[in-house]
N, C-alpha and C positions, 0 to 999 in steps of 0.2 A: 440310210439309204437302202437300197436293195433293187431287185429286179422290178418290183412293182412301180416305183417312181419312174423308171425308164419307160415301161410299158404305158404308164399314165401319160408321160410326156409325148410319146409317139401317138397315142390316141388323141390327145389335145391338138397335136400338130396336124393330124389327119382331119380333125373336125374344123380347124381354122383354115383349111386349104393348103396345108403344107405339102401335099402331094402334087400340087399343080406346079408346072415348070416355072422357075423364077420366084416362087413364093415359099420356098423352103426356109424354115427358121434355123434348123440345125442339121448337120450332116450325119451320116452313119458313123463317121469317125468320132464325132463328138459323143454319140451314145456308147460307142465302144470304149472310149476313154472314161466315160462316166461309170460304166460297169467295172472297168479295171480299177478305178479309184475306189469303188465300193468294195471290191474283193481285197484290195490292199488295206482298206480300213478295217475289214473284218479280221484279217491276219494280225494287224497291229493291235487291235483290241484283244485278241486271244493271247498274244504275247504279253501284253501289259497285265492281263488277268493272271497269267502263269507266274510272272515275276511278283505280282502282288501276293499271290498265294504262298510263294517261297519265302518272301520277306516276312509275311505274317507268321509263318511257321517258325522261322528263325528268331523273330522277336519274342514269340511265346516261349521258345526254349531258353533264351537268355533271361527272360523274366522269371521263369521257373528256377533257373540256377541261382540268380541273384536273390530271389526270395528265400531259397533254402539257405544260402550263405548268411543272409541277414538274420534269419531265425536262429541259426547256430551261434552267431556272434551275440545276439540278444540274450540267448540262454547263458552263454559264458559270462557276459557282463552282468547279467542279473544275479547270478550266483556270487560273483565277486562283490557286487554292490551290497548284497544282503550280508555278506561276511563283514564288510567294512561298517555297515550300519550296526551290526552286533558289537563290534569293537568300540564304535563311537558311543553306543548306549552304555557300555561298561565304563568308558572314560568319563562320560557325563555323570554317571552315578558317583564315581570316585571324586570328581570335581565338586559335586554338590555336597558330598560328605566332608571334604576338606574345608569348603566354605563354612559349613555348619560348625565344624570343629573350631575354626578360627573365630567365628562370631561368639560361640559359647565360651571360648577361652578368654576373649576380650571382655565379655560380660562378667566372667568370673574375676578377672583382674580388676575391673571397675568396681564391682561389689566388694572385693577384698580391700581395696583402697578406701572406700567410703565406710566400711563396716568395722 
């Protein structure tokens, strides 16, 4: 809204004979209340915008903190996971060596019995 719609309504009222006695569509009090509502709307909109700005800033700060903490945890867990993978690779090589030894040992026993 604004002052322009009020002036527009007054011009329309004047054009349709609103200034003649008995043919008035709206009172001056109505236009006063309309302007008052418009001012209140502007104030409310400004307050909502201010709250929105504050909330956005706070959410950005929380997002930044959480991202930093998640990156730190990711770095810690990545190094631990890499260490465990290295241990697992060693264990895997040991298990393959053991399996190979058992297979060769059984093969030797089988060939020794047949031979």
